[in-house]
Gaussian input, Z-matrix of N, CA and C with variables (Angstrom, degrees):
# hf/3-21g

backbone

0 1
 N
 C     1     B1
 C     2     B2     1     A1
 N     3     B3     2     A2     1     D1
 C     4     B4     3     A3     2     D2
 C     5     B5     4     A4     3     D3
 N     6     B6     5     A5     4     D4
 C     7     B7     6     A6     5     D5
 C     8     B8     7     A7     6     D6
 N     9     B9     8     A8     7     D7
 C    10    B10     9     A9     8     D8
 C    11    B11    10    A10     9     D9
 N    12    B12    11    A11    10    D10
 C    13    B13    12    A12    11    D11
 C    14    B14    13    A13    12    D12
 N    15    B15    14    A14    13    D13
 C    16    B16    15    A15    14    D14
 C    17    B17    16    A16    15    D15
 N    18    B18    17    A17    16    D16
 C    19    B19    18    A18    17    D17
 C    20    B20    19    A19    18    D18
 N    21    B21    20    A20    19    D19
 C    22    B22    21    A21    20    D20
 C    23    B23    22    A22    21    D21
 N    24    B24    23    A23    22    D22
 C    25    B25    24    A24    23    D23
 C    26    B26    25    A25    24    D24
 N    27    B27    26    A26    25    D25
 C    28    B28    27    A27    26    D26
 C    29    B29    28    A28    27    D27
 N    30    B30    29    A29    28    D28
 C    31    B31    30    A30    29    D29
 C    32    B32    31    A31    30    D30
 N    33    B33    32    A32    31    D31
 C    34    B34    33    A33    32    D32
 C    35    B35    34    A34    33    D33
 N    36    B36    35    A35    34    D34
 C    37    B37    36    A36    35    D35
 C    38    B38    37    A37    36    D36
 N    39    B39    38    A38    37    D37
 C    40    B40    39    A39    38    D38
 C    41    B41    40    A40    39    D39
 N    42    B42    41    A41    40    D40
 C    43    B43    42    A42    41    D41
 C    44    B44    43    A43    42    D42
 N    45    B45    44    A44    43    D43
 C    46    B46    45    A45    44    D44
 C    47    B47    46    A46    45    D45
 N    48    B48    47    A47    46    D46
 C    49    B49    48    A48    47    D47
 C    50    B50    49    A49    48    D48
 N    51    B51    50    A50    49    D49
 C    52    B52    51    A51    50    D50
 C    53    B53    52    A52    51    D51
 N    54    B54    53    A53    52    D52
 C    55    B55    54    A54    53    D53
 C    56    B56    55    A55    54    D54
 N    57    B57    56    A56    55    D55
 C    58    B58    57    A57    56    D56
 C    59    B59    58    A58    57    D57
 N    60    B60    59    A59    58    D58
 C    61    B61    60    A60    59    D59
 C    62    B62    61    A61    60    D60
 N    63    B63    62    A62    61    D61
 C    64    B64    63    A63    62    D62
 C    65    B65    64    A64    63    D63
 N    66    B66    65    A65    64    D64
 C    67    B67    66    A66    65    D65
 C    68    B68    67    A67    66    D66
 N    69    B69    68    A68    67    D67
 C    70    B70    69    A69    68    D68
 C    71    B71    70    A70    69    D69
 N    72    B72    71    A71    70    D70
 C    73    B73    72    A72    71    D71
 C    74    B74    73    A73    72    D72
 N    75    B75    74    A74    73    D73
 C    76    B76    75    A75    74    D74
 C    77    B77    76    A76    75    D75
 N    78    B78    77    A77    76    D76
 C    79    B79    78    A78    77    D77
 C    80    B80    79    A79    78    D78
 N    81    B81    80    A80    79    D79
 C    82    B82    81    A81    80    D80
 C    83    B83    82    A82    81    D81
 N    84    B84    83    A83    82    D82
 C    85    B85    84    A84    83    D83
 C    86    B86    85    A85    84    D84
 N    87    B87    86    A86    85    D85
 C    88    B88    87    A87    86    D86
 C    89    B89    88    A88    87    D87
 N    90    B90    89    A89    88    D88
 C    91    B91    90    A90    89    D89
 C    92    B92    91    A91    90    D90
 N    93    B93    92    A92    91    D91
 C    94    B94    93    A93    92    D92
 C    95    B95    94    A94    93    D93
 N    96    B96    95    A95    94    D94
 C    97    B97    96    A96    95    D95
 C    98    B98    97    A97    96    D96
 N    99    B99    98    A98    97    D97
 C   100   B100    99    A99    98    D98
 C   101   B101   100   A100    99    D99
 N   102   B102   101   A101   100   D100
 C   103   B103   102   A102   101   D101
 C   104   B104   103   A103   102   D102
 N   105   B105   104   A104   103   D103
 C   106   B106   105   A105   104   D104
 C   107   B107   106   A106   105   D105
 N   108   B108   107   A107   106   D106
 C   109   B109   108   A108   107   D107
 C   110   B110   109   A109   108   D108
 N   111   B111   110   A110   109   D109
 C   112   B112   111   A111   110   D110
 C   113   B113   112   A112   111   D111
 N   114   B114   113   A113   112   D112
 C   115   B115   114   A114   113   D113
 C   116   B116   115   A115   114   D114
 N   117   B117   116   A116   115   D115
 C   118   B118   117   A117   116   D116
 C   119   B119   118   A118   117   D117
 N   120   B120   119   A119   118   D118
 C   121   B121   120   A120   119   D119
 C   122   B122   121   A121   120   D120
 N   123   B123   122   A122   121   D121
 C   124   B124   123   A123   122   D122
 C   125   B125   124   A124   123   D123
 N   126   B126   125   A125   124   D124
 C   127   B127   126   A126   125   D125
 C   128   B128   127   A127   126   D126
 N   129   B129   128   A128   127   D127
 C   130   B130   129   A129   128   D128
 C   131   B131   130   A130   129   D129

   B1=1.4548
   B2=1.5275
   B3=1.3381
   B4=1.4684
   B5=1.5100
   B6=1.2967
   B7=1.4554
   B8=1.5248
   B9=1.3295
   B10=1.4553
   B11=1.5265
   B12=1.3358
   B13=1.4693
   B14=1.5197
   B15=1.3011
   B16=1.4600
   B17=1.5242
   B18=1.3182
   B19=1.4583
   B20=1.5199
   B21=1.3226
   B22=1.4678
   B23=1.5344
   B24=1.3314
   B25=1.4566
   B26=1.5290
   B27=1.3301
   B28=1.4659
   B29=1.5164
   B30=1.3446
   B31=1.4714
   B32=1.5297
   B33=1.3121
   B34=1.4561
   B35=1.5280
   B36=1.3242
   B37=1.4600
   B38=1.5182
   B39=1.3068
   B40=1.4683
   B41=1.5086
   B42=1.3327
   B43=1.4545
   B44=1.5206
   B45=1.3106
   B46=1.4575
   B47=1.5209
   B48=1.3199
   B49=1.4475
   B50=1.5205
   B51=1.3090
   B52=1.4520
   B53=1.5186
   B54=1.3234
   B55=1.4719
   B56=1.4975
   B57=1.3031
   B58=1.4590
   B59=1.5235
   B60=1.3058
   B61=1.4558
   B62=1.5359
   B63=1.3192
   B64=1.4655
   B65=1.5218
   B66=1.3304
   B67=1.4624
   B68=1.5269
   B69=1.3344
   B70=1.4534
   B71=1.5236
   B72=1.3199
   B73=1.4762
   B74=1.5198
   B75=1.2872
   B76=1.4691
   B77=1.5218
   B78=1.3145
   B79=1.4579
   B80=1.5237
   B81=1.3183
   B82=1.4597
   B83=1.5220
   B84=1.3278
   B85=1.4655
   B86=1.5286
   B87=1.3233
   B88=1.4614
   B89=1.5171
   B90=1.3287
   B91=1.4578
   B92=1.5207
   B93=1.3297
   B94=1.4683
   B95=1.5346
   B96=1.3296
   B97=1.4746
   B98=1.5259
   B99=1.3193
   B100=1.4632
   B101=1.5302
   B102=1.3253
   B103=1.4580
   B104=1.5289
   B105=1.3321
   B106=1.4548
   B107=1.5353
   B108=1.3362
   B109=1.4646
   B110=1.5183
   B111=1.3285
   B112=1.4596
   B113=1.5253
   B114=1.3210
   B115=1.4640
   B116=1.5255
   B117=1.3157
   B118=1.4622
   B119=1.5167
   B120=1.3332
   B121=1.4639
   B122=1.5245
   B123=1.3260
   B124=1.4692
   B125=1.5277
   B126=1.3264
   B127=1.4528
   B128=1.5213
   B129=1.3296
   B130=1.4630
   B131=1.4902
   A1=108.56
   A2=117.60
   A3=122.54
   A4=111.61
   A5=115.11
   A6=120.17
   A7=109.97
   A8=116.45
   A9=120.54
   A10=112.24
   A11=117.53
   A12=121.35
   A13=111.46
   A14=117.22
   A15=121.19
   A16=110.15
   A17=116.35
   A18=121.69
   A19=107.47
   A20=115.83
   A21=120.54
   A22=112.59
   A23=118.77
   A24=120.19
   A25=112.19
   A26=117.24
   A27=121.39
   A28=109.22
   A29=117.16
   A30=119.30
   A31=111.41
   A32=115.29
   A33=121.92
   A34=108.54
   A35=117.44
   A36=121.27
   A37=109.57
   A38=116.47
   A39=121.97
   A40=108.41
   A41=117.08
   A42=122.22
   A43=108.76
   A44=116.66
   A45=122.41
   A46=108.56
   A47=117.19
   A48=122.59
   A49=108.58
   A50=115.94
   A51=121.81
   A52=107.88
   A53=116.15
   A54=119.57
   A55=110.58
   A56=114.25
   A57=120.94
   A58=110.68
   A59=116.16
   A60=122.59
   A61=109.64
   A62=116.45
   A63=123.22
   A64=114.42
   A65=116.54
   A66=120.07
   A67=112.55
   A68=118.52
   A69=121.56
   A70=117.31
   A71=117.85
   A72=119.83
   A73=111.13
   A74=117.55
   A75=120.85
   A76=111.89
   A77=116.67
   A78=121.05
   A79=110.63
   A80=116.93
   A81=121.82
   A82=111.46
   A83=116.64
   A84=120.57
   A85=110.19
   A86=117.06
   A87=120.45
   A88=112.18
   A89=116.01
   A90=120.00
   A91=112.07
   A92=116.34
   A93=120.22
   A94=111.44
   A95=115.96
   A96=119.88
   A97=110.79
   A98=117.18
   A99=122.09
   A100=110.18
   A101=117.06
   A102=121.27
   A103=113.00
   A104=117.01
   A105=120.27
   A106=112.64
   A107=116.61
   A108=120.36
   A109=114.21
   A110=118.46
   A111=121.19
   A112=113.22
   A113=117.13
   A114=121.56
   A115=107.66
   A116=117.13
   A117=120.58
   A118=110.45
   A119=115.63
   A120=122.71
   A121=112.16
   A122=118.40
   A123=119.76
   A124=112.76
   A125=118.00
   A126=121.49
   A127=110.13
   A128=115.54
   A129=120.56
   A130=108.24
   D1=127.16
   D2=-179.05
   D3=-79.92
   D4=162.14
   D5=177.84
   D6=-77.44
   D7=166.19
   D8=-179.27
   D9=-67.64
   D10=-19.50
   D11=-179.02
   D12=-90.52
   D13=-11.24
   D14=-176.31
   D15=-79.57
   D16=118.01
   D17=179.95
   D18=-130.21
   D19=103.64
   D20=-175.34
   D21=-71.94
   D22=-11.76
   D23=-179.34
   D24=-78.90
   D25=-12.98
   D26=-179.95
   D27=-117.57
   D28=146.75
   D29=179.22
   D30=-70.04
   D31=150.26
   D32=177.61
   D33=-75.62
   D34=139.87
   D35=-177.80
   D36=-137.40
   D37=125.56
   D38=173.50
   D39=-100.45
   D40=130.93
   D41=179.19
   D42=-123.10
   D43=137.58
   D44=179.09
   D45=-119.55
   D46=132.41
   D47=175.34
   D48=-110.80
   D49=120.89
   D50=-179.39
   D51=-121.27
   D52=135.34
   D53=177.50
   D54=-176.67
   D55=170.51
   D56=178.90
   D57=-71.67
   D58=165.53
   D59=177.35
   D60=-59.32
   D61=140.69
   D62=176.77
   D63=61.62
   D64=36.44
   D65=176.22
   D66=-114.58
   D67=15.87
   D68=168.92
   D69=90.11
   D70=20.39
   D71=179.53
   D72=-63.28
   D73=-50.41
   D74=-179.17
   D75=-65.41
   D76=-38.22
   D77=177.63
   D78=-62.87
   D79=-42.92
   D80=178.93
   D81=-62.82
   D82=-46.12
   D83=179.73
   D84=-64.97
   D85=-42.71
   D86=177.49
   D87=-59.27
   D88=-42.10
   D89=179.14
   D90=-66.27
   D91=-40.78
   D92=176.96
   D93=-61.05
   D94=-42.95
   D95=178.66
   D96=-64.65
   D97=-41.48
   D98=179.39
   D99=-64.28
   D100=-50.34
   D101=-177.32
   D102=-65.56
   D103=-28.92
   D104=-179.43
   D105=-87.28
   D106=-4.53
   D107=177.18
   D108=83.99
   D109=13.63
   D110=-179.26
   D111=-90.56
   D112=-3.98
   D113=178.53
   D114=-149.75
   D115=149.45
   D116=-178.13
   D117=-94.72
   D118=155.04
   D119=-176.40
   D120=-56.00
   D121=-40.80
   D122=-176.59
   D123=-68.40
   D124=-19.17
   D125=176.28
   D126=-69.77
   D127=-39.23
   D128=-179.53
   D129=-78.01

């Protein structure tokens, strides 16, 4: 049984965020997850 995030119709993509401390890496990832529907607003 696959996970709820597993979608075989779309290609798998690994993304890496590299940057200095306090330059918004976590904020960017959080926003991407929120905008893509993979996380709910109250979690953030």
